[in-house]
N, C-alpha and C positions, 0 to 999 in steps of 0.2 A: 695192701696187693686190690687188684681192681677189679670188681668184680661185673660179670656181663651176664644178661639172662638170653638165656637163646628157645625160641619158641618153637615148635614144628613138630607135627603130628607123627609125620615120619621118622622113627627110632635112628635110623641109619643115618639121615642127613642131618639130623639135631646132634647125633653122637661126631659125626665128621666137623661136623664147626666147631663143637668143644675140642675136640681135641687137639684143632690148628690151635684155636686161642689159648689153650692149657699150654702150649707150647711156645708160646708166646708170654707165660707168664701170669694170665689172667686167670683171676678166680671166677669159674662157669657154673651156674646155675641152671638146668633144664627144665623145661615146661611143655608137655605133650600138648596143652590143650590150649586155648584163650582164658579160658576158667583157673587153670592154674598158673597160667602168666600173672594174672591180678593176684592170685594171693601172694604168690612169691612176690610181687611188688610191696604188700604188706609188710612181708617178715624180712627185705632184704635192701642193702644199697646197692643200686647199681649204676654202673657209668653210660651204658649201652645195653636195650635192648634188641636183639634183633627178630625179627617177625617175617613170618614166610609171606609168600605173595598169596597163598591161596589156604584156608582154614575153613571148618566145617562149622556153620552154626552162625557165622561172624565175617567181616571182613576185615584185611590186614589194617585197612585206613582207621575201620572202628575201634580197634583193638589198640592201634598206634594212638588213638584220641584219649580212649581209657587211660593208657599208661600213663601219658603225659599228663595228664587231667590229675591223676593220683600221684604222682613223682614229678612235679614240673622241670628239675632238674635232671632227667634223664634224658638220652639221646636215644632216638628209635632208626634203626635201619631197616627199610623193607628188601629182602633178600628172594631173589626167584632161584628156583631149582638151578637155572641155566647160566646163574651170574657164577662168576668167578671167584673162588675161595680165597684164593691169594689176594686179591683186590678188597675184599670184604675186612678178611684180619687187617691188612693195609689201614683202611678207612679206619675199624675200632683201634688200634693204636694210636691214630693221629688224633681222633677223638682224647682218647686218656694222657695223649701229651700236650691236649692242647693247640694242633696244629690243624684243626681238619673244620670247615664249618659247611653244615648240611646242605648249606645252599652251593656252595661251590662241586663244580665237577672234577 
């Protein structure tokens, strides 16, 4: 089963994303901060990490770079509060299935 790391400081948003991914068969690990996300990367194997556009104490780009440096095989997606959840789930599914290129629209 494919694992996804969902990073979001707002628990309701994090849980909503997690439920949508779990409904598609993903194992989801939730992190409430950038620091927790880096700890989870050490302890797990993830196909995708979903990072919010806003983080306390760092930027989404900085966390993205740190996670990719720690786990080069991981794909990272930056997800904004107003982005559509079905589109995010579709991207994660395509990455898992090998049918999505981050550079593609």
